[in-house]
Backbone as a printed PyTorch tensor [residue, N CA C, xyz], in Angstrom:
tensor([[[-29.5370, -72.2430,  11.6580],
         [-30.9300, -71.9700,  11.2860],
         [-31.3350, -72.8720,  10.1320]],

        [[-32.4600, -73.4920,  10.1770],
         [-32.9020, -74.3910,   9.1180],
         [-33.3550, -73.6020,   7.9030]],

        [[-33.4170, -74.3360,   6.7680],
         [-33.8640, -73.6940,   5.5340],
         [-35.2850, -73.1610,   5.6910]],

        [[-36.1160, -73.9110,   6.4260],
         [-37.5050, -73.4770,   6.6230],
         [-37.5560, -72.1480,   7.3560]],

        [[-36.7790, -72.0310,   8.4090],
         [-36.7730, -70.7760,   9.1600],
         [-36.1710, -69.6560,   8.3300]],

        [[-35.1300, -69.9800,   7.5720],
         [-34.4880, -68.9800,   6.7380],
         [-35.4810, -68.4320,   5.7250]],

        [[-36.2630, -69.3400,   5.1360],
         [-37.2140, -68.9200,   4.1230],
         [-38.3880, -68.1520,   4.7220]],

        [[-38.5670, -68.2130,   6.0380],
         [-39.7120, -67.5570,   6.6700],
         [-39.4990, -66.0650,   6.8800]],

        [[-38.2490, -65.5830,   6.6930],
         [-37.9860, -64.1630,   6.8470],
         [-38.7730, -63.3620,   5.8240]],

        [[-39.4090, -62.2930,   6.2700],
         [-39.8910, -61.2840,   5.3480],
         [-38.7110, -60.3860,   5.0170]],

        [[-38.8460, -59.6060,   3.9540],
         [-37.7370, -58.7510,   3.5030],
         [-37.2200, -57.8650,   4.6300]],

        [[-38.1330, -57.1470,   5.2950],
         [-37.7100, -56.2470,   6.3610],
         [-37.1270, -56.9750,   7.5500]],

        [[-37.6850, -58.1480,   7.8540],
         [-37.1760, -58.9350,   8.9730],
         [-35.7520, -59.3840,   8.7210]],

        [[-35.4640, -59.7860,   7.4720],
         [-34.1160, -60.2520,   7.1490],
         [-33.1200, -59.1050,   7.2140]],

        [[-33.5130, -57.9640,   6.7220],
         [-32.6260, -56.7900,   6.8380],
         [-32.3140, -56.5120,   8.3050]],

        [[-33.3410, -56.5080,   9.1290],
         [-33.1400, -56.2390,  10.5560],
         [-32.2740, -57.3130,  11.1990]],

        [[-32.4920, -58.5700,  10.8100],
         [-31.7050, -59.6630,  11.3750],
         [-30.2300, -59.5240,  11.0030]],

        [[-29.9570, -59.1040,   9.7880],
         [-28.5740, -58.9250,   9.3490],
         [-27.9140, -57.7480,  10.0700]],

        [[-28.6660, -56.6780,  10.2880],
         [-28.1200, -55.5430,  11.0370],
         [-27.8040, -55.9640,  12.4680]],

        [[-28.7230, -56.7030,  13.0790],
         [-28.5040, -57.1790,  14.4460],
         [-27.2930, -58.1030,  14.5200]],

        [[-27.1500, -58.9720,  13.5250],
         [-25.9960, -59.8720,  13.4850],
         [-24.7050, -59.0760,  13.3780]],

        [[-24.7170, -58.0480,  12.5230],
         [-23.5300, -57.2080,  12.3620],
         [-23.1890, -56.4800,  13.6650]],

        [[-24.2210, -56.0000,  14.3550],
         [-24.0040, -55.3220,  15.6390],
         [-23.3270, -56.2550,  16.6410]],

        [[-23.7780, -57.4910,  16.6970],
         [-23.2100, -58.4460,  17.6420],
         [-21.7490, -58.7550,  17.3160]],

        [[-21.4550, -58.9040,  16.0430],
         [-20.0770, -59.1850,  15.6330],
         [-19.1710, -58.0090,  15.9700]],

        [[-19.6310, -56.8030,  15.6680],
         [-18.8210, -55.6120,  15.9250],
         [-18.6380, -55.3970,  17.4180]],

        [[-19.6620, -55.6940,  18.2050],
         [-19.5430, -55.5590,  19.6580],
         [-18.4990, -56.5240,  20.2060]],

        [[-18.4210, -57.7160,  19.6200],
         [-17.5080, -58.7370,  20.1300],
         [-16.1040, -58.6320,  19.5520]],

        [[-16.0070, -58.2630,  18.2660],
         [-14.7190, -58.3240,  17.5870],
         [-14.2410, -56.9770,  17.0390]],

        [[-15.0590, -55.9500,  17.1670],
         [-14.7130, -54.6800,  16.5480],
         [-15.0010, -54.7340,  15.0550]],

        [[-15.0100, -53.5660,  14.4350],
         [-15.3000, -53.5290,  12.9980],
         [-14.2120, -54.2420,  12.2080]],

        [[-12.9940, -54.3270,  12.7900],
         [-11.8980, -55.0090,  12.1040],
         [-12.1930, -56.4930,  11.9220]],

        [[-13.0050, -57.0590,  12.7990],
         [-13.3290, -58.4760,  12.7130],
         [-14.5960, -58.7790,  11.9350]],

        [[-15.1870, -57.7390,  11.3610],
         [-16.4720, -57.9210,  10.6790],
         [-16.2900, -58.3090,   9.2150]],

        [[-17.0850, -59.2470,   8.7660],
         [-17.1900, -59.5650,   7.3390],
         [-18.6580, -59.8490,   7.0160]],

        [[-19.0050, -59.6880,   5.7650],
         [-20.3750, -60.0000,   5.3480],
         [-20.6710, -61.4800,   5.5340]],

        [[-19.6830, -62.3100,   5.3010],
         [-19.8900, -63.7550,   5.4640],
         [-20.2250, -64.0950,   6.9130]],

        [[-19.5270, -63.4430,   7.8680],
         [-19.8190, -63.6780,   9.2840],
         [-21.2370, -63.2410,   9.6220]],

        [[-21.6490, -62.1090,   9.0700],
         [-23.0000, -61.6110,   9.3420],
         [-24.0460, -62.5860,   8.8060]],

        [[-23.8110, -63.0860,   7.5990],
         [-24.7400, -64.0420,   7.0150],
         [-24.8080, -65.3150,   7.8500]],

        [[-23.6440, -65.7880,   8.2820],
         [-23.6090, -67.0120,   9.0790],
         [-24.3560, -66.8220,  10.3960]],

        [[-24.1250, -65.6920,  11.0560],
         [-24.7890, -65.4550,  12.3460],
         [-26.2980, -65.3200,  12.1710]],

        [[-26.7220, -64.7080,  11.0750],
         [-28.1660, -64.5550,  10.8220],
         [-28.7800, -65.8360,  10.2760]],

        [[-27.9180, -66.7870,   9.8580],
         [-28.4250, -68.0470,   9.3440],
         [-28.9840, -67.9620,   7.9410]],

        [[-28.3750, -67.0860,   7.1070],
         [-28.8530, -66.9230,   5.7340],
         [-27.7110, -67.1910,   4.7640]],

        [[-28.0070, -67.1540,   3.4820],
         [-27.0000, -67.4600,   2.4750],
         [-25.9150, -66.3940,   2.4600]],

        [[-24.6880, -66.7500,   2.0550],
         [-23.5770, -65.7750,   2.0340],
         [-23.8540, -64.5440,   1.1710]],

        [[-24.7110, -64.7130,   0.1680],
         [-24.9990, -63.5850,  -0.7200],
         [-26.0920, -62.6640,  -0.2170]],

        [[-26.7600, -63.0340,   0.8810],
         [-27.8990, -62.2410,   1.3610],
         [-27.5170, -60.8080,   1.7490]],

        [[-26.4120, -60.5890,   2.4840],
         [-26.0830, -59.2070,   2.8540],
         [-25.8970, -58.2930,   1.6430]],

        [[-25.1980, -58.7940,   0.6270],
         [-24.9960, -57.9790,  -0.5730],
         [-26.3110, -57.7510,  -1.2990]],

        [[-27.1500, -58.7600,  -1.3280],
         [-28.4560, -58.6170,  -1.9920],
         [-29.3020, -57.5410,  -1.3330]],

        [[-29.2720, -57.4800,  -0.0050],
         [-30.1490, -56.5510,   0.7170],
         [-29.5220, -55.1820,   0.9540]],

        [[-28.1790, -55.0960,   0.9950],
         [-27.5350, -53.8210,   1.3280],
         [-26.5850, -53.3210,   0.2460]],

        [[-26.3320, -54.1430,  -0.7600],
         [-25.5010, -53.6990,  -1.8660],
         [-24.0180, -53.9160,  -1.6680]],

        [[-23.5460, -53.7230,  -0.4430],
         [-22.1150, -53.8180,  -0.1570],
         [-21.9070, -53.8530,   1.3490]],

        [[-20.6590, -54.0610,   1.7590],
         [-20.3550, -54.0010,   3.1830],
         [-20.6560, -52.6070,   3.7340]],

        [[-20.3120, -51.5750,   2.9560],
         [-20.5810, -50.2100,   3.4000],
         [-22.0710, -49.9830,   3.6210]],

        [[-22.8940, -50.5930,   2.7710],
         [-24.3380, -50.4390,   2.9260],
         [-24.8330, -51.0090,   4.2330]],

        [[-24.3450, -52.1900,   4.5960],
         [-24.7600, -52.8020,   5.8670],
         [-24.1840, -52.0390,   7.0480]],

        [[-22.9120, -51.6710,   6.9810],
         [-22.2980, -50.9440,   8.0930],
         [-22.9540, -49.5790,   8.2850]],

        [[-23.4190, -48.9810,   7.2160],
         [-24.1220, -47.6940,   7.3230],
         [-25.3760, -47.8450,   8.1630]],

        [[-26.0850, -48.9530,   7.9760],
         [-27.3000, -49.1680,   8.7540],
         [-26.9870, -49.4940,  10.2150]],

        [[-25.8600, -50.1620,  10.4580],
         [-25.4250, -50.3680,  11.8460],
         [-25.1190, -49.0190,  12.4860]],

        [[-24.4250, -48.1560,  11.7470],
         [-24.1100, -46.8270,  12.2690],
         [-25.3830, -46.0330,  12.5300]],

        [[-26.3490, -46.1540,  11.6150],
         [-27.6250, -45.4500,  11.8110],
         [-28.2930, -45.8850,  13.1100]],

        [[-28.3950, -47.1980,  13.3190],
         [-29.0350, -47.6860,  14.5410],
         [-28.2240, -47.3050,  15.7710]],

        [[-26.9150, -47.2060,  15.6250],
         [-26.0780, -46.7990,  16.7590],
         [-26.3420, -45.3490,  17.1240]],

        [[-26.4790, -44.4910,  16.1240],
         [-26.8180, -43.0950,  16.4030],
         [-28.2150, -42.9830,  17.0120]],

        [[-29.1230, -43.8180,  16.5630],
         [-30.4650, -43.8070,  17.1560],
         [-30.4080, -44.2070,  18.6310]],

        [[-29.5750, -45.2030,  18.9430],
         [-29.4130, -45.6240,  20.3410],
         [-28.7870, -44.5200,  21.1730]],

        [[-27.7830, -43.8520,  20.6130],
         [-27.1650, -42.7240,  21.3110],
         [-28.1850, -41.6250,  21.5440]],

        [[-28.9830, -41.3430,  20.5180],
         [-29.9830, -40.2980,  20.6370],
         [-30.9760, -40.5500,  21.7550]],

        [[-31.3630, -41.8080,  21.9230],
         [-32.3030, -42.1480,  23.0000],
         [-31.6800, -41.8780,  24.3610]],

        [[-30.3830, -42.1050,  24.4940],
         [-29.7250, -41.8620,  25.7750],
         [-29.5240, -40.3690,  26.0400]],

        [[-29.2570, -39.6210,  24.9770],
         [-29.0410, -38.1800,  25.1530],
         [-30.3470, -37.4200,  25.3730]],

        [[-31.4250, -37.9290,  24.7890],
         [-32.7150, -37.2350,  24.9150],
         [-33.1210, -37.1430,  26.3830]],

        [[-33.3340, -35.9660,  26.8400],
         [-33.7700, -35.7660,  28.2210],
         [-32.6680, -35.8100,  29.2550]],

        [[-31.4130, -36.0500,  28.8220],
         [-30.3150, -36.1610,  29.7910],
         [-30.0190, -34.8380,  30.4900]],

        [[-30.4050, -33.7420,  29.8550],
         [-30.1480, -32.4340,  30.4470],
         [-31.4430, -31.7170,  30.8290]],

        [[-32.4950, -32.4900,  31.0040],
         [-33.7920, -31.8870,  31.3360],
         [-33.6970, -31.0910,  32.6400]],

        [[-34.1580, -29.8600,  32.5940],
         [-34.1210, -29.0010,  33.7710],
         [-32.7840, -28.3210,  33.9950]],

        [[-31.8050, -28.5880,  33.1280],
         [-30.4790, -27.9870,  33.2720],
         [-30.2470, -26.9780,  32.1610]],

        [[-29.3110, -26.0920,  32.3790],
         [-28.9510, -25.1340,  31.3340],
         [-27.4750, -24.7830,  31.4650]],

        [[-26.9640, -24.1060,  30.4400],
         [-25.5710, -23.6620,  30.4730],
         [-24.5830, -24.8090,  30.6140]],

        [[-23.5500, -24.5720,  31.3980],
         [-22.4980, -25.5700,  31.5690],
         [-23.0120, -26.8650,  32.1960]],

        [[-24.0010, -26.7600,  33.0570],
         [-24.5470, -27.9590,  33.6980],
         [-25.1720, -28.8900,  32.6620]],

        [[-25.8870, -28.3330,  31.7010],
         [-26.4880, -29.1370,  30.6400],
         [-25.4060, -29.7750,  29.7750]],

        [[-24.3870, -28.9910,  29.4390],
         [-23.3100, -29.5130,  28.6040],
         [-22.5500, -30.6250,  29.3180]],

        [[-22.3370, -30.4650,  30.6190],
         [-21.6600, -31.5190,  31.3890],
         [-22.4870, -32.8030,  31.3960]],

        [[-23.7770, -32.6760,  31.6320],
         [-24.6470, -33.8520,  31.7190],
         [-24.6850, -34.6150,  30.3970]],

        [[-24.8110, -33.9000,  29.3120],
         [-24.8870, -34.5390,  28.0000],
         [-23.5530, -35.1510,  27.6050]],

        [[-22.4710, -34.4610,  27.9020],
         [-21.1510, -34.9970,  27.5790],
         [-20.8830, -36.2780,  28.3630]],

        [[-21.2830, -36.3070,  29.6260],
         [-21.0960, -37.5080,  30.4400],
         [-21.8320, -38.7050,  29.8370]],

        [[-23.0470, -38.4800,  29.3520],
         [-23.8160, -39.5580,  28.7220],
         [-23.1390, -40.0050,  27.4290]],

        [[-22.6570, -39.0490,  26.6700],
         [-21.9760, -39.3460,  25.4060],
         [-20.7370, -40.2120,  25.6560]],

        [[-19.9540, -39.8450,  26.6470],
         [-18.7420, -40.5990,  26.9780],
         [-19.1020, -41.9960,  27.4720]],

        [[-20.1410, -42.0940,  28.2900],
         [-20.5620, -43.3920,  28.8080],
         [-21.0340, -44.2980,  27.6710]],

        [[-21.7580, -43.7310,  26.7160],
         [-22.2100, -44.5270,  25.5750],
         [-21.0140, -45.0660,  24.8040]],

        [[-20.0250, -44.2230,  24.5880],
         [-18.8290, -44.6530,  23.8550],
         [-18.1160, -45.7850,  24.5860]],

        [[-17.9740, -45.6500,  25.8870],
         [-17.2790, -46.6670,  26.6840],
         [-18.0290, -47.9910,  26.6850]],

        [[-19.3510, -47.9320,  26.7630],
         [-20.1540, -49.1430,  26.8740],
         [-20.4720, -49.7880,  25.5240]],

        [[-20.2020, -49.0640,  24.4460],
         [-20.4890, -49.5670,  23.0890],
         [-19.2960, -49.2830,  22.1760]],

        [[-18.1360, -49.7350,  22.6120],
         [-16.8910, -49.3470,  21.9520],
         [-16.8780, -49.6650,  20.4610]],

        [[-17.2240, -50.8940,  20.0980],
         [-17.1670, -51.2710,  18.6930],
         [-18.0770, -50.4270,  17.8240]],

        [[-19.3200, -50.2660,  18.2680],
         [-20.2830, -49.4810,  17.4860],
         [-19.8860, -48.0080,  17.4650]],

        [[-19.3800, -47.4870,  18.5740],
         [-18.9870, -46.0800,  18.5990],
         [-17.8430, -45.8240,  17.6230]],

        [[-16.8790, -46.7220,  17.5930],
         [-15.7720, -46.5450,  16.6540],
         [-16.2620, -46.5830,  15.2140]],

        [[-17.2210, -47.4700,  14.9260],
         [-17.7750, -47.5190,  13.5790],
         [-18.4410, -46.2000,  13.2180]],

        [[-19.1280, -45.5830,  14.1590],
         [-19.8410, -44.3390,  13.8910],
         [-18.9170, -43.2470,  13.3670]],

        [[-17.6400, -43.3360,  13.7200],
         [-16.6830, -42.3310,  13.2670],
         [-15.8370, -42.7670,  12.0830]],

        [[-16.0850, -43.9880,  11.5810],
         [-15.2840, -44.4970,  10.4700],
         [-15.8750, -44.0440,   9.1420]],

        [[-15.5460, -42.8340,   8.7420],
         [-16.1060, -42.2740,   7.5160],
         [-15.6280, -43.0170,   6.2680]],

        [[-14.5960, -43.8250,   6.4220],
         [-14.1150, -44.6140,   5.2970],
         [-14.9130, -45.8950,   5.0910]],

        [[-15.7490, -46.2400,   6.0670],
         [-16.4700, -47.5110,   6.0040],
         [-17.9740, -47.3610,   5.8390]],

        [[-18.4960, -46.1580,   6.0260],
         [-19.9420, -45.9610,   5.9410],
         [-20.2650, -44.9110,   4.8790]],

        [[-21.5170, -44.9120,   4.4470],
         [-21.9660, -44.0160,   3.3770],
         [-22.5250, -42.7370,   3.9920]],

        [[-21.6960, -41.7100,   4.0510],
         [-22.0640, -40.4860,   4.7610],
         [-23.2420, -39.7520,   4.1290]],

        [[-23.4630, -39.9730,   2.8540],
         [-24.5570, -39.2700,   2.1830],
         [-25.8890, -40.0010,   2.2940]],

        [[-25.9190, -41.1290,   2.9910],
         [-27.1700, -41.8420,   3.1780],
         [-28.1460, -40.9680,   3.9650]],

        [[-29.3260, -40.7440,   3.4210],
         [-30.2850, -39.8240,   4.0390],
         [-30.7020, -40.2610,   5.4380]],

        [[-30.9440, -41.5700,   5.6130],
         [-31.3740, -42.0490,   6.9230],
         [-30.2640, -41.8860,   7.9600]],

        [[-29.0200, -42.1280,   7.5500],
         [-27.8990, -41.9420,   8.4670],
         [-27.7520, -40.4760,   8.8450]],

        [[-27.8060, -39.5890,   7.8610],
         [-27.6560, -38.1550,   8.1340],
         [-28.7390, -37.6730,   9.1000]],

        [[-29.9640, -38.1470,   8.9010],
         [-31.0580, -37.7500,   9.7880],
         [-30.8240, -38.2710,  11.1980]],

        [[-30.3370, -39.5110,  11.3160],
         [-30.0810, -40.0990,  12.6330],
         [-28.9610, -39.3690,  13.3540]],

        [[-27.9250, -38.9900,  12.6130],
         [-26.8080, -38.2510,  13.2120],
         [-27.3010, -36.9170,  13.7570]],

        [[-28.0870, -36.2140,  12.9550],
         [-28.5700, -34.8980,  13.3880],
         [-29.4490, -35.0150,  14.6300]],

        [[-30.3820, -35.9610,  14.6080],
         [-31.2930, -36.1180,  15.7540],
         [-30.5200, -36.4930,  17.0190]],

        [[-29.5500, -37.3770,  16.8600],
         [-28.7930, -37.8300,  18.0300],
         [-27.9400, -36.7170,  18.6160]],

        [[-27.2750, -35.9660,  17.7560],
         [-26.2980, -34.9850,  18.2200],
         [-26.9090, -33.6280,  18.5410]],

        [[-28.1630, -33.4140,  18.1630],
         [-28.7630, -32.1050,  18.3700],
         [-28.7630, -31.6650,  19.8380]],

        [[-29.1200, -32.5420,  20.7960],
         [-29.1070, -32.0660,  22.1910],
         [-27.7320, -31.5880,  22.6450]],

        [[-26.6870, -32.3260,  22.2630],
         [-25.3330, -31.9180,  22.6460],
         [-24.9410, -30.6230,  21.9430]],

        [[-25.2790, -30.5240,  20.6520],
         [-24.9710, -29.3040,  19.9090],
         [-25.7280, -28.1080,  20.4810]],

        [[-26.9860, -28.3210,  20.8650],
         [-27.7910, -27.2380,  21.4180],
         [-27.2210, -26.7540,  22.7460]],

        [[-26.7880, -27.7080,  23.5810],
         [-26.2050, -27.3160,  24.8650],
         [-24.8980, -26.5690,  24.6620]],

        [[-24.0770, -27.0720,  23.7440],
         [-22.8040, -26.4040,  23.4620],
         [-23.0370, -25.0100,  22.8870]],

        [[-24.0120, -24.9060,  21.9790],
         [-24.3320, -23.6040,  21.3940],
         [-24.8050, -22.6310,  22.4670]],

        [[-25.5890, -23.1450,  23.4120],
         [-26.1030, -22.2860,  24.4680],
         [-25.0110, -21.6830,  25.3300]],

        [[-23.9260, -22.4160,  25.5310],
         [-22.8290, -21.8800,  26.3520],
         [-22.0250, -20.8290,  25.6120]],

        [[-22.1810, -20.7610,  24.3050],
         [-21.4240, -19.7990,  23.4940],
         [-22.3040, -18.7180,  22.8840]],

        [[-23.5800, -18.7280,  23.2370],
         [-24.4840, -17.7300,  22.6860],
         [-24.7210, -17.8920,  21.1950]],

        [[-24.7130, -19.1290,  20.7280],
         [-24.8710, -19.4050,  19.3080],
         [-26.2190, -20.0600,  19.0420]],

        [[-26.6470, -20.0120,  17.7940],
         [-27.8570, -20.7170,  17.4040],
         [-27.5680, -22.1920,  17.1800]],

        [[-28.6200, -22.9930,  17.2330],
         [-28.4670, -24.4340,  17.0020],
         [-28.4380, -24.6820,  15.4970]],

        [[-27.4560, -25.4210,  14.9930],
         [-27.3910, -25.6950,  13.5500],
         [-28.6410, -26.4240,  13.0700]],

        [[-29.0560, -26.1160,  11.8610],
         [-30.1720, -26.8230,  11.2410],
         [-29.6230, -28.0510,  10.5090]],

        [[-30.4940, -28.9720,  10.1010],
         [-30.0010, -30.1460,   9.3670],
         [-29.2960, -29.7920,   8.0640]],

        [[-29.5730, -28.5970,   7.5240],
         [-29.0020, -28.1990,   6.2400],
         [-27.7350, -27.3620,   6.3960]],

        [[-27.1300, -27.3570,   7.5850],
         [-25.9720, -26.4790,   7.7900],
         [-24.8610, -26.7950,   6.7870]],

        [[-24.1710, -25.7450,   6.3560],
         [-23.0590, -25.9010,   5.4170],
         [-21.7210, -25.9940,   6.1550]],

        [[-21.6280, -25.2910,   7.2640],
         [-20.3600, -25.2440,   7.9940],
         [-20.6580, -24.9090,   9.4520]],

        [[-20.1310, -25.7100,  10.3620],
         [-20.3330, -25.4380,  11.7810],
         [-19.4580, -24.2800,  12.2270]],

        [[-19.9850, -23.4750,  13.1260],
         [-19.2280, -22.3710,  13.7030],
         [-18.0410, -22.9550,  14.4790]],

        [[-16.8240, -22.4570,  14.2420],
         [-15.6490, -22.9700,  14.9650],
         [-15.8160, -22.9180,  16.4800]],

        [[-16.5690, -21.9440,  16.9740],
         [-16.7830, -21.8540,  18.4250],
         [-17.6340, -23.0170,  18.9290]],

        [[-18.5540, -23.4680,  18.0820],
         [-19.3730, -24.6190,  18.4470],
         [-18.5160, -25.8870,  18.4300]],

        [[-17.6800, -26.0130,  17.4190],
         [-16.7830, -27.1700,  17.3530],
         [-15.9020, -27.2200,  18.5910]],

        [[-15.3850, -26.0570,  18.9900],
         [-14.5120, -25.9980,  20.1650],
         [-15.2420, -26.4710,  21.4210]],

        [[-16.5400, -26.2040,  21.4980],
         [-17.3120, -26.6030,  22.6770],
         [-17.6400, -28.0880,  22.6860]],

        [[-17.6630, -28.7050,  21.5010],
         [-18.0160, -30.1200,  21.3970],
         [-16.7910, -31.0250,  21.4330]],

        [[-15.6460, -30.4870,  21.0410],
         [-14.4220, -31.3000,  20.9600],
         [-14.1260, -32.0740,  22.2510]],

        [[-14.2680, -31.4720,  23.4370],
         [-13.9760, -32.2590,  24.6500],
         [-14.8110, -33.5290,  24.7750]],

        [[-16.0530, -33.4840,  24.3380],
         [-16.8970, -34.6800,  24.3980],
         [-16.3010, -35.7940,  23.5520]],

        [[-15.9060, -35.4540,  22.3330],
         [-15.3230, -36.4640,  21.4500],
         [-13.9870, -36.9570,  22.0000]],

        [[-13.1930, -36.0330,  22.5130],
         [-11.8970, -36.4270,  23.0470],
         [-12.0170, -37.3880,  24.2180]],

        [[-12.8750, -37.0630,  25.1600],
         [-13.0830, -37.9370,  26.3080],
         [-13.6790, -39.2810,  25.8940]],

        [[-14.5740, -39.2480,  24.8980],
         [-15.1810, -40.4950,  24.4310],
         [-14.1250, -41.4230,  23.8470]],

        [[-13.2110, -40.8730,  23.0830],
         [-12.1720, -41.7060,  22.4870],
         [-11.1850, -42.2000,  23.5510]],

        [[-10.9000, -41.3860,  24.5340],
         [-10.0760, -41.8720,  25.6470],
         [-10.7570, -43.0430,  26.3470]],

        [[-12.0640, -42.9460,  26.4920],
         [-12.8120, -44.0090,  27.1630],
         [-12.7800, -45.3030,  26.3570]],

        [[-12.9400, -45.2010,  25.0280],
         [-12.9550, -46.4190,  24.2070],
         [-11.5920, -47.0910,  24.1670]],

        [[-10.5440, -46.3270,  24.3800],
         [ -9.1870, -46.8860,  24.3420],
         [ -8.6910, -47.3170,  25.7160]],

        [[ -9.5380, -47.1560,  26.7400],
         [ -9.1350, -47.5360,  28.0890],
         [ -8.1820, -46.5590,  28.7390]],

        [[ -8.0330, -45.3880,  28.1630],
         [ -7.0520, -44.4320,  28.6810],
         [ -7.5710, -43.6480,  29.8810]],

        [[ -8.8790, -43.5920,  30.0470],
         [ -9.3970, -42.9480,  31.2580],
         [ -8.9910, -43.7650,  32.4760]],

        [[ -9.1500, -45.0730,  32.3790],
         [ -8.7540, -45.9360,  33.4870],
         [ -7.2500, -45.8360,  33.7480]],

        [[ -6.4970, -45.6290,  32.6690],
         [ -5.0430, -45.5750,  32.8080],
         [ -4.5700, -44.3380,  33.5630]],

        [[ -5.4500, -43.3440,  33.7210],
         [ -5.0490, -42.1380,  34.4590],
         [ -5.1320, -42.3420,  35.9620]],

        [[ -5.6830, -43.4780,  36.3860],
         [ -5.8060, -43.7710,  37.8150],
         [ -4.9210, -44.9640,  38.1600]],

        [[ -4.2220, -44.8990,  39.2530],
         [ -3.2120, -45.9030,  39.5750],
         [ -3.7290, -46.9950,  40.4960]],

        [[ -5.0270, -47.1870,  40.4800],
         [ -5.6040, -48.1680,  41.4040],
         [ -5.8540, -49.5220,  40.7460]],

        [[ -5.1930, -49.7630,  39.6170],
         [ -5.3610, -51.0450,  38.9440],
         [ -6.6690, -51.1090,  38.1910]],

        [[ -7.4520, -52.1290,  38.4530],
         [ -8.7360, -52.2980,  37.7690],
         [ -9.6990, -51.2000,  38.2230]],

        [[-10.1330, -50.4000,  37.2830],
         [-10.9980, -49.2680,  37.5950],
         [-12.3850, -49.5340,  37.0270]],

        [[-13.4100, -49.4990,  37.8730],
         [-14.7490, -49.8250,  37.3950],
         [-15.3990, -48.6190,  36.7240]],

        [[-16.5700, -48.8860,  36.1270],
         [-17.2770, -47.8500,  35.3820],
         [-17.6580, -46.6790,  36.2710]],

        [[-18.0350, -46.9420,  37.5190],
         [-18.4390, -45.8700,  38.4290],
         [-17.2860, -44.9190,  38.6930]],

        [[-16.0770, -45.4700,  38.8730],
         [-14.9090, -44.6210,  39.1120],
         [-14.5930, -43.7860,  37.8730]],

        [[-14.7730, -44.3880,  36.6910],
         [-14.5260, -43.6410,  35.4530],
         [-15.5520, -42.5260,  35.2800]],

        [[-16.8180, -42.8050,  35.6210],
         [-17.8470, -41.7710,  35.5490],
         [-17.4980, -40.6010,  36.4660]],

        [[-17.0090, -40.9190,  37.6500],
         [-16.6440, -39.8700,  38.6090],
         [-15.4930, -39.0350,  38.0580]],

        [[-14.5250, -39.6960,  37.4200],
         [-13.4020, -38.9690,  36.8270],
         [-13.8870, -38.0460,  35.7190]],

        [[-14.7570, -38.5550,  34.8620],
         [-15.2960, -37.7260,  33.7820],
         [-15.9970, -36.5060,  34.3540]],

        [[-16.7620, -36.6820,  35.4230],
         [-17.4580, -35.5590,  36.0500],
         [-16.4620, -34.5130,  36.5490]],

        [[-15.3720, -34.9530,  37.1530],
         [-14.3600, -34.0170,  37.6450],
         [-13.7170, -33.2600,  36.4860]],

        [[-13.4180, -33.9840,  35.4010],
         [-12.8110, -33.3420,  34.2340],
         [-13.7600, -32.3040,  33.6470]],

        [[-15.0350, -32.6480,  33.5380],
         [-16.0050, -31.7300,  32.9480],
         [-16.2150, -30.4990,  33.8160]],

        [[-16.1750, -30.6920,  35.1230],
         [-16.3080, -29.5300,  36.0110],
         [-15.0840, -28.6300,  35.9250]],

        [[-13.9300, -29.2210,  35.6410],
         [-12.7340, -28.4070,  35.4440],
         [-12.8200, -27.6320,  34.1240]],

        [[-13.4120, -28.2670,  33.1090],
         [-13.5720, -27.6070,  31.8170],
         [-14.6540, -26.5390,  31.8520]],

        [[-15.8040, -26.9280,  32.4130],
         [-16.9830, -26.0570,  32.4030],
         [-17.5320, -25.9370,  33.8210]],

        [[-16.9580, -25.0770,  34.6270],
         [-17.3830, -24.9350,  36.0420],
         [-18.8700, -24.5610,  36.1530]]])
């Protein structure tokens, strides 16, 4: 990127460009391959720009996690429309697992509490909005209320209902779902079918 183009960024545009650059790096190399210098290089800005705009690596990664939760939320929204009970929980869990499989690097970052700023207000709001449909469906199967954004402690019964979603998602990101089938290269459609069978076994 030329100096002229670099200088043409508005403040918000540069922040967005750096977040997008970080997303691309994490998608290709995982969070382990991410550095602020790489993000700056990909965005075509000075090496000090990420720190100037986000304060630290954690600051930038927090915003990547926020946008990742927003993307997840868009996929979960409406995924269980017209469904209730176990059927709703199955539908939402399937979408959650598919998102994890298709966005492995970003999904892993979303759970890296050592790398992101959990108290960031925008991140907390994005997490709640994204996870609310899944939490609501899980709560509905247990006769529980839906947690509010200010919850102090989740009901253990609600956690128990959500754990399978997280477990299957992590199996998907590690390629272990495919490893349960002996047909060699297993495509996404076959993995989706397997997830559906597992969920029906869990929640008939």
